[in-house]
N, C-alpha and C positions, 0 to 999 in steps of 0.2 A: 502559436501554442503557448499556453501558460506554463511558467516555470517558477519554482520557488526562489530562483536567483534574481527575479525581478522584485524590487521592493514593494510595489503596489499589490502584486499577487501574494507575496509573503504576508503582508500586513492584513489583507483580506482573509487569508487562511487562519492567521492567529486570532483575529476577531471572531471568526466563525467557531473556532475551537473553544475560545473563552466564553461563548454564549451557550454552549451545550449544557444540558442538564438531563436528569433522568426522564423527563417528559418530552424531550426533543424527538421529533419524528424523523425517520430516515430520509435523507435526500441523496444518498449515495448507494442505495441498494437495500437489502433486507436486514442488515445488521442493526442492532440497537446501539446506543451510545457506548456502553461498556465493551461490547464486542468490537466495535470499530476502533476504539482507543487501544484495546489490547492488541488488535491486529497491527496497528501502526507502531506500537511500542516494540512488539516482537520483531517486526520487519527492521526497525531501526537498530535493534541490538544485533541482528544478523548482519546488516550492512557494516556496522562498526566493528564487527569481529568479536563482540562480547559473548556471543553464543554460536554454536556450531549446529548445523542442520544435518541430521543423518539421512542419507538418501539410500533407498533400496537399490538393488542391482538393476532393476528395470529402469529406474530413473537415471542412473548413471549411463545406461546403455543408449537410451533414446531421448533423454532430457533436453539436451541442447537442440536437437532437431525439432522437437515439439515446441520449445520456447521460441525458436526462430520463426517457425510457421505461425505461431500466435501473434508475435510482434509484427510480422509482415502483413498478416491479414487485417490487423487493426489500423495500419497506416493507409490502407486504400479505401 
């Protein structure tokens, strides 16, 4: 499994990001370049504790269970 903690993987990812422009075609789903970079930036801010994510009651109630099932289903 690739991880950003391996230098070759990290270097390849940095190279890929540096070559993006407004005409780049999606290779990661349906997002355009702006949407993908915004998504990554917001996720990083959340991970680093710079922003807080407000969860609705239902998310608090069943969020962990759904997340675990999604993670487990992708590993098989």
